[in-house]
MDTraj code that builds the backbone (N, CA, C; nanometers):
import mdtraj as md
import numpy as np

residues = "MET LYS ASN PHE LEU LEU TRP LEU ALA HIS SER PRO LEU ALA GLU ALA ALA LYS ILE GLY LEU GLY ALA GLY CYS ALA TRP LEU LEU ASN ASN ILE THR SER LEU ASN LEU ALA ALA GLU TYR GLN ALA ILE VAL VAL ALA ILE VAL THR ILE ILE ILE ASP ALA LEU ASN PRO HIS ASP PRO ARG PHE GLY LYS LYS LYS THR ASN VAL".split()
xyz = np.array([
    [6.5121, -7.2238, -1.1230],
    [6.5781, -7.1854, -1.2537],
    [6.4921, -7.1212, -1.3629],
    [6.3884, -7.2345, -1.3716],
    [6.2946, -7.1930, -1.4894],
    [6.2007, -7.0582, -1.4687],
    [6.1858, -7.0396, -1.3382],
    [6.1226, -6.8978, -1.3328],
    [6.2369, -6.7652, -1.3599],
    [6.3268, -6.7871, -1.3038],
    [6.4176, -6.6813, -1.3632],
    [6.4556, -6.6900, -1.5112],
    [6.4614, -6.8054, -1.5848],
    [6.4948, -6.7714, -1.7242],
    [6.3531, -6.7468, -1.8086],
    [6.2266, -6.7627, -1.7366],
    [6.1178, -6.6660, -1.7772],
    [6.1156, -6.5507, -1.7945],
    [6.1892, -6.5043, -1.6626],
    [6.1914, -6.3582, -1.6161],
    [6.3078, -6.2858, -1.7018],
    [6.4051, -6.3772, -1.7519],
    [6.5147, -6.3182, -1.8070],
    [6.5073, -6.3078, -1.9529],
    [6.3617, -6.3687, -1.9954],
    [6.3151, -6.3745, -2.1417],
    [6.2204, -6.2892, -2.1628],
    [6.1707, -6.2269, -2.0575],
    [6.0298, -6.1566, -2.0853],
    [6.0073, -6.0282, -1.9907],
    [6.1146, -5.9720, -1.8754],
    [6.0917, -5.8696, -1.8310],
    [6.1862, -5.7715, -1.8733],
    [6.1441, -5.6125, -1.8849],
    [6.2131, -5.5214, -1.9432],
    [6.3515, -5.5019, -1.8289],
    [6.3232, -5.5073, -1.7214],
    [6.4437, -5.5215, -1.6154],
    [6.5373, -5.6494, -1.6190],
    [6.5183, -5.7328, -1.6984],
    [6.5992, -5.8384, -1.7507],
    [6.6963, -5.8014, -1.8589],
    [6.6290, -5.7262, -1.9590],
    [6.6908, -5.6731, -2.0726],
    [6.7764, -5.5307, -2.0210],
    [6.7398, -5.4564, -1.8976],
    [6.8586, -5.3571, -1.8507],
    [6.9418, -5.4331, -1.7985],
    [6.9376, -5.5378, -1.7211],
    [7.0533, -5.6220, -1.6874],
    [7.1295, -5.6593, -1.7607],
    [7.1056, -5.7571, -1.8927],
    [7.1681, -5.7673, -1.9849],
    [7.2722, -5.7048, -2.0299],
    [7.2163, -5.5904, -2.0629],
    [7.2853, -5.4775, -2.1270],
    [7.3871, -5.4045, -2.0595],
    [7.3607, -5.4067, -1.8951],
    [7.4432, -5.3559, -1.7639],
    [7.5741, -5.4745, -1.7841],
    [7.5412, -5.5887, -1.8035],
    [7.6311, -5.7324, -1.7914],
    [7.7409, -5.6886, -1.9127],
    [7.6750, -5.6661, -2.0077],
    [7.7400, -5.6593, -2.1453],
    [7.8193, -5.4869, -2.1664],
    [7.8060, -5.4142, -2.0682],
    [7.8769, -5.3083, -2.0572],
    [7.9932, -5.3017, -1.9451],
    [7.9289, -5.3905, -1.8340],
    [8.0609, -5.4310, -1.7462],
    [8.1685, -5.4964, -1.8310],
    [8.1266, -5.5913, -1.9235],
    [8.2484, -5.7065, -1.9975],
    [8.3232, -5.5891, -2.0697],
    [8.2495, -5.4848, -2.1428],
    [8.3365, -5.4027, -2.2337],
    [8.4128, -5.3437, -2.1452],
    [8.3796, -5.2374, -2.0308],
    [8.4522, -5.1898, -1.9489],
    [8.5915, -5.2638, -1.9064],
    [8.5589, -5.4379, -1.8611],
    [8.6533, -5.4801, -1.7977],
    [8.7546, -5.5252, -1.9139],
    [8.7102, -5.5332, -2.0650],
    [8.8110, -5.5697, -2.1483],
    [8.8900, -5.4275, -2.1789],
    [8.8266, -5.3095, -2.1485],
    [8.8864, -5.1951, -2.1860],
    [9.0127, -5.1540, -2.0962],
    [8.9806, -5.2373, -1.9684],
    [9.0754, -5.1977, -1.8645],
    [9.1969, -5.3020, -1.8277],
    [9.1645, -5.4480, -1.9055],
    [9.2572, -5.5367, -1.8977],
    [9.3725, -5.4854, -1.9791],
    [9.4807, -5.4996, -1.9388],
    [9.6066, -5.4951, -1.9889],
    [9.6295, -5.4057, -2.0885],
    [9.5455, -5.2795, -2.0808],
    [9.5471, -5.1753, -2.1361],
    [9.5221, -5.2023, -2.2667],
    [9.4024, -5.2757, -2.3390],
    [9.3626, -5.3133, -2.4872],
    [9.3010, -5.1765, -2.5566],
    [9.2762, -5.0880, -2.4375],
    [9.2507, -4.9635, -2.5074],
    [9.1342, -5.0064, -2.6310],
    [9.0489, -5.0602, -2.6313],
    [8.9547, -5.0705, -2.7203],
    [8.8573, -4.9252, -2.7425],
    [8.8646, -4.9164, -2.8982],
    [8.7575, -4.7901, -2.9177],
    [8.6011, -4.8093, -2.8771],
    [8.5530, -4.7253, -2.9205],
    [8.4025, -4.6959, -2.8607],
    [8.3202, -4.8074, -2.8912],
    [8.3774, -4.7626, -3.0548],
    [8.2883, -4.8736, -3.1306],
    [8.2701, -5.0387, -3.1122],
    [8.3966, -5.0677, -3.0420],
    [8.4235, -5.1881, -2.9980],
    [8.3261, -5.2279, -2.8925],
    [8.3378, -5.1490, -2.7933],
    [8.2702, -5.1624, -2.6909],
    [8.1590, -5.1680, -2.6689],
    [8.0835, -5.1083, -2.7826],
    [7.9402, -5.1006, -2.8115],
    [7.9062, -5.2693, -2.8669],
    [7.9870, -5.2978, -2.9605],
    [7.9606, -5.4030, -3.0268],
    [7.9463, -5.5087, -2.9318],
    [8.0947, -5.5199, -2.8024],
    [8.0499, -5.6365, -2.7099],
    [7.9305, -5.6092, -2.6425],
    [7.8884, -5.4715, -2.5892],
    [7.7560, -5.4993, -2.5468],
    [7.6564, -5.5773, -2.6099],
    [7.6487, -5.5119, -2.7426],
    [7.5090, -5.5859, -2.8385],
    [7.5393, -5.7286, -2.8434],
    [7.6525, -5.7783, -2.8325],
    [7.7010, -5.9294, -2.8500],
    [7.6530, -6.0017, -2.7456],
    [7.6954, -5.9738, -2.6101],
    [7.6655, -6.0359, -2.4985],
    [7.4986, -6.0316, -2.4795],
    [7.4197, -5.9105, -2.5052],
    [7.2777, -5.9400, -2.4881],
    [7.2049, -6.0357, -2.5709],
    [7.2989, -6.0229, -2.7208],
    [7.1955, -6.1569, -2.7929],
    [7.2601, -6.2864, -2.7598],
    [7.3715, -6.3047, -2.7141],
    [7.4258, -6.4148, -2.6862],
    [7.3420, -6.5093, -2.5365],
    [7.2694, -6.3938, -2.4630],
    [7.2358, -6.4285, -2.3169],
    [7.0817, -6.5045, -2.3887],
    [7.0231, -6.3781, -2.4849],
    [6.8978, -6.4324, -2.5166],
    [6.9074, -6.5652, -2.6307],
    [6.9868, -6.5895, -2.7009],
    [6.9939, -6.6721, -2.7942],
    [7.0170, -6.8501, -2.6854],
    [7.0574, -6.8481, -2.5859],
    [7.0936, -6.9434, -2.5092],
    [7.0028, -6.9835, -2.3886],
    [6.8927, -6.8916, -2.3874],
    [6.7951, -6.8951, -2.3350],
    [6.6850, -6.9876, -2.3687],
    [6.6739, -7.0971, -2.3280],
    [6.5501, -7.1971, -2.3767],
    [6.4465, -7.1518, -2.3602],
    [6.3971, -7.0543, -2.2715],
    [6.2494, -6.9943, -2.2338],
    [6.2515, -6.8813, -2.3181],
    [6.3438, -6.8181, -2.3980],
    [6.3279, -6.7039, -2.5022],
    [6.2710, -6.7334, -2.6364],
    [6.1108, -6.6954, -2.6436],
    [6.0657, -6.7404, -2.7770],
    [6.1412, -6.6922, -2.9249],
    [6.2121, -6.6120, -2.9015],
    [6.2909, -6.5581, -3.0421],
    [6.3842, -6.6408, -3.0714],
    [6.4546, -6.6093, -3.1713],
    [6.5680, -6.7016, -3.2481],
    [6.5004, -6.8517, -3.2995],
    [6.3996, -6.8466, -3.3341],
    [6.3317, -6.9823, -3.3814],
    [6.2834, -7.0725, -3.2781],
    [6.2647, -7.0518, -3.1531],
    [6.2486, -7.1406, -3.0544],
    [6.0824, -7.1200, -3.0480],
    [6.0341, -7.2477, -3.0235],
    [5.8677, -7.2259, -2.9607],
    [5.8290, -7.1601, -2.8548],
    [5.7192, -7.0613, -2.8564],
    [5.7072, -6.9941, -2.7518],
    [5.6427, -7.0844, -2.6447],
    [5.7115, -7.0209, -2.5044],
    [5.6323, -7.1365, -2.4074],
    [5.5491, -7.0464, -2.3256],
    [5.4618, -7.0927, -2.2226],
    [5.3733, -7.0478, -2.1806],
    [5.4067, -6.9830, -2.0439],
    [5.3793, -6.8758, -2.0243],
    [5.4035, -6.7564, -1.9386],
    [5.3438, -6.7878, -1.8081],
])
top = md.Topology()
chain = top.add_chain()
for i, resn in enumerate(residues, 1):
    res = top.add_residue(resn, chain, resSeq=i)
    for name in ("N", "CA", "C"):
        top.add_atom(name, md.element.get_by_symbol(name[0]), res)
traj = md.Trajectory(xyz[None], top)
């Protein structure tokens, strides 16, 4: 799990995966019960999901965390 969190914190492919996950969440929200979210709100969901994943990762040195050895 530690290796996965380090990869998630430092890999460009992980950034793409987090953005894809956020886009999937926005698409899901837009298609559930016809919420009809505007494109601006969908973009906000993508950004928020990416930031939350980064903030919750203890191996990500951003957000005031100490830098870990890679």
